[in-house]
N, C-alpha and C positions, 0 to 999 in steps of 0.2 A: 635814855637808860644807860647807866654806868656799867663798866666792866669790872670795877673793884669797889667793894663796900667794906669799910672798917667795922670791927666788932662793935656791937651796940646799935648798929644801924637797923632801922625798921623800914620795910618797904610794903606798900599797899598794892594789891592786884586789881586789875580791871579785866573783865571777861571779853573775849572776842565776840564778834557778831555771831549770833546763833547759839551763843552760850549765855548762861546766867549764873551769878555768884551763889554759892551755897550759904554764905554768911553775909551779914550786913556790910562789913568792911573787911574783907579777907586780907591778911597781912602775914609777914614773916620777919624774924629778927636774926641778925648775924651774931652769933654767940662768941664767947671768949676763945673757945677752942676752934674758932674760925669755921664753924659750920652753921648752917641755917637751922633755925628751930623747925620742929616737925611741921611739914606743910601738908595739911589735908587737901582733898580735891576741892579747890576753890570754885571751879566753874563746871557746870554740867550742861549737856545739850538741851536746847529748848525743844518743845514738841510742836508739830503742826496739827491743826485740826484734821479729823478724819476726812479724807477726800471723797468726793462724789464721782462716780464713773460718768463717762459721756453718755449722751442719749444713744440708745440701742447698743450700749456697751456696759462694762463693769470693771471694778478693781479686783485684781487677783491677789489673794493672800495678803491682804492689808491688815497687819496687827501692830506693827511698830512704825510710828509716825514721827520719830525724832529727827532733828536737824540732819540733813544730808541723806536721809533714807530715800531709796527709790521704790516706787510702787508700780507694778506692771498693770497695764490696761489691755483688755481684750474686748472685741466686739461680739455682739450676738450673731447667731447663724443667719447668714444672708446679708451680712454687712461686712465691709472691709474697713480697716483702720486708715485714717488719713492723718499722718504725723508720726511722732515717736511713740513707741509702744509702752512708754513708762512716763511717770511724773516724779519729781524730786522735791523733797521738803527743803526750801531755800530761805524762807522767812525774809524775803526781800521785797517788801511791798506786799506781794501776794505770797502766802505761805508755800504754795506749790507752783512748780513751773507750769507752763501752758498745757492745758488738757487737750489730748488729741480728739478727733471726731470719728464717729462710725458712720460710714457712708453706705447706703444701700447698694448691693451688687446689682448691676443691670445687664440685661440681655439685648442683643441686637434685635431689631424688629423681626417678627416671624415672617417666614416665607409666604409669598402669595402663591396660590395654586390655580391651575387652569380649570376653567369651568366651575369655579367656586370661589369663596372668600371666607374671612373670619370676622368675628363680632367686634374687633377693635381696629378695623381698617382705618387708616389715616393717622393713628397715634404714632408717636415717635419714641416714647419712653416706656420701657418695660422692665420694671425692677423685680428683684427677687420676689417670688410668690405670685407674680402676675400670671394670669391664665388667659388663654384665647381659645375660642371654640370655632371650629370650621364647619361649613355647610356647603352643599353643592347646588349648582344651578338645576333647574327643572330638566328631567330626562337623564340625570347623572346620579350615580350612587357613590357614597363615600367609602373609600378603601383605606383602612387604617384607623388610628385613634382620632376621635373627633376633637378632643381637648388636649392641649399641652401647656405646661407652665414653666416659668423661668426658675432655674435652680443653679446650684454650683457644686463643684467637686473639690475645689481647692481654696474656698473662702476668699478668692480674689476675682476670678473670672466667672461671668454668668453664662449659662447655656440652657437651651430648651430641653425639656425632659424627654423629648422624642422627636422623630421626624414629622414633618407636616404630612397629613394624609393626602390621598389623590382622589380626584373625581373622575370616575370612569363611566362612560355612557352605559345606560341600562341595555341589556342584550335583547335583540329581537329574535323571533323564532327562526329555526333552521328552515331553509328553502330547498326544494327539489323540483327539477324540471324533467318530466318524462321525455326520453329521447333527446336530452339536451344536457347542458352543464351550467353550474352556478359558479361564477368566479368572484370570490370574496376573500378578504383578508381580515375582516372584523365584522362581528354581528352587533356591535354596540351602537347606541344612539348616535346618529350622525353619519354612520357608515353607509357606503354605497356599494351595491352589488351589480354585476353585469351578467346577462344571460346570453347563451349561445346554443345553437342546435347542432346535433350530430350531423355528419355527412348524410345527405339525402333527405334532410328535413328542412323546412322553412319555418321561420318564426311568425307566429300570429299573436301580437300583443307587444308590451313594452320591452325594450332591450335592457333596461336597468331599473332599479328601485332603491329607495333610501329609507333608512330606519329613522322614523320621526315620532313625535309625541302623539299618542292616541289615547284620549281619556286620561286615566291615572297612570298609564304605562306607556310603552312604546310599541310600535308595529311598523311594518313596511307600508310605504305610501301607495304601492301598486301591487296588484296581483301578479303572480308569475305567468309568463306567456305559455302558449301551447306550441309544441313542435310537431308540425303535421308533415307527413311524408309527401315529398314533391311528386306530383302526378305527371304522367305522360298521356298524350292522346292515344287512342287505340292504334296499334300498329297497322300499317296499310295491308289490304288484301292484295293478293297477286293472282293474275290469270293463270289457270292451269296448275294451281297449287294452293296451299293453306298453311296456317301455323297451328301450334299445339294448344293455343288458348282462344281459339275461335269461339265467338259468342260472349266472351267476357267483356266487361265494360270498364273495369278499374285496373289501371296499370300504374304502379308507384315505383319510386326509385329502387333500382335493383331487380325489378321484374325482368324475366328472361323469356323470350319467345323463340321457338325454333321452327323454321319453315321446312316444308317438304313439297315435292312436286307430284302431280298426278302421273300415272303410268304413261310412259312414252315421252316424258319430259325430264330434262336434266337441270339441276340447280346451278345457276351462275351467280356467284357472289357469296357473302358470308351467310351460312345457314342460320346462325343465331345472332340476335341483337338484343341489347338490354337498355332499360330506361336509366338515363343518367342526367346530369345537369352541369352547366358551365357557369351559371350565375347564382346558384344556390336558391333560386326562386322558381324558375321555369324548368320543366322536364323536357328532355328530348331523347330520341333514340340514338344509340351509339353509332349507327350507320344506316344507310339506305336498305330497304328490303331487297332481297335477292330477286332474280327473275327465273322463270321456268321456260326454258327454251326447248322446243320440240327436238327430240332425238331424230336424226336423219341418217339415211344410208347412202352410200355412194351409188351412182347409177348401176343397175344390174348389168351383168355381162351380156354382150351380144353373142349369138350362137351362129355357127355356120349352117346354111340351108334352112334357117328359121329366124323368127323374131318374136318379140313380146308386144303386148297390147299398149305399152306406154313408151314406145320408141320415140325418141326425140325430146322427152322430158328430162329435166336435170335435177329436180328436187323430189326426193322420196322420203316422206316423213314416216315416223313410227306407225306401223300398221298398214302402210301402203303395200298393195299386192300387185304382182305382175303375173300374167299368164303367157306362157310360151306356146307357139304353134310352128309346125314345120311346113316347108314348101311342099308343093305337090310332088308325090313320088318319094317322099321321105317320111319315116316314122319317128315318133318322139320316144326317146329312151330316158326315163327318170321322171321326177315330179314336174307336172306341167305348170304348177303355180308355186311361187315362193313369196314370202312377205318380209317386210322390214321389222326387225325385233332388236332386243338388246339383252345382254347378260350382265352388264355392270351399271345399268341405269345412266350411263354417260355416252357410250359410243354405240352407234347402230350397226347392225350386221344382218345379212340375209339369212332366212331360216334354213336354207340349204343351197347346194350348188345348182347352177343352171343345168337344165337337161341337155341332151344331145339329139341331133337329127341324123338318122342313118337311112341309107338308100333302101327302099322297100323291096326292090328286085333282089338284092343281095340277101335279104332276110328270107324270101320265099325259097330261093335256092338252098339256103342253109337248112330250111325246115322240111324239104321234099325227101321221100324214102330213097334209100340207096340199096345197091345190090347186096351189100353185106348185112342188111337188116334182117333178111330172111334167115340167115344162119343164126342170128341172135335170138329170133322169135322161137325157133323150133325147140330148143332145150326148155324154154319157159313153158310152152304148151304141153310138152310131154310130162313135165313135172306136175302141172295142174291135173292132167288125166289120171296119173297114178295116184295122186292124193285123193281124188274123188272116188276112185275105185276102192281104195282102202276104207274110206268112210262108209261106203255102201255095204261092203262085206261085213264090216263090224256090226252094222244095223241088222242084217239078216241073221247073223250068228246069235244075236240077242233074242230074236223072234223064235228061232228053233229051240233054244234053251227053255224059253217060256212054254212052248207047246209040249215038250216032254214032261214038264212039271204039272201040266194041266191037261191030261189026255182026254177028259170028258168034253172039253171045249170043241165046238165045231168051227172049223176055219174055212173060210171061202178063199179058194186060191184064185189069185189073179195072175194073169200072164203079164209078166213084167219084162221089159227089155231096157237096156242101157245103151244109149248111143253116144259115142264120142266122135266128134268130127275134127278132122285136121284138114283145113282147106276144103276140097270137094270129096275127100275119102271119108267113108263111114264104117266104123267097126261095130258089130252087134254082138251082145252076150246074151245067150238064151237062158231060160230059167234052169234048164238041166245043167248047163255049165256052171251056173251059180251054185247049185246044190253040190256039185262035185267039188267046187272050191271050198264050200263050207265043211264037207266031209274031210 
């Protein structure tokens, strides 16, 4: 191609690739005024045939398919584009550049679950829309959605529509043990419980149980044990005493018995013992039974000029009695007999002090009359005489008054005399003297 063309020169145009001529032989001529003749648009862009979208994809806004035009490609939901997101009309062998592909979005394999599985176990590819359904082993219940499917939120990455469910053991019934405890952390299928008894009780039956399949459901494989009170043998009887549950035959853990002694005996040891256990199997009493020991007194005192009937003995039990006697010529002053007794049910003591023995001759002399006794007796006798006379006079005065009120009555007079003696002397009062006294 020249850079200078003289007037009158005619040139012919050839269209570039992708363009086509508008005329059969498009040309232009250099005019005398050194300008080119009017040059219409000699070449226009060729057109590409309408493109087809990729599988699982489509062309977006495809209306102009001229040479050089770009057309966008998109994939259907659940598919992602592999390659450029457009094609261009190039008319170079193929009218369009290479078409991208739409590849299905995939999810990672779904999670496996304990005590269960899903219906596509073993498969490795899970594309958009794939669904799996979970189920549980026998004895377990499904917690959560049974089915999940592969989906996407960004049209690039796949994810499951929800979390995998869980398989939880079906629950067994609640258990209770009377006088005991149930130690459990779970009631569901496969769980194990342990049993124990309260203090003072021993277990009869299994110490544990497991929740297992039973028919169409679940239940414990063993029945609950019984917790029975640990028994003790009857407490021992003791000589000269008893306890407050005498006659009873059953004594269980915690039973308390209290001992007491017969009269005249004191308790040595613990008064009360209770039923207990050291091995949670056998019962035993908390200590030995006490003893009842006879209450005793110290030997009674010896007395001067006398003795008692147990002289020489050293032991005097409760109730023992001693009798004192005096030597010849001596008299016993005080209680002749004393016995061993107690005030506190522990210590013995004699019921009274020992008597004394006094010289009998001294007692006789002390009891014989003395000269001064006569002087003492005389005032007493005179007082008695005067008192008697006054009583007699009063009686006669009453009779005289009665006679005056009843003159018709005949009275027989009796001769009366009143004698008062003092030692050998006698005083007489005649009836005449009495009348005078009345007047």
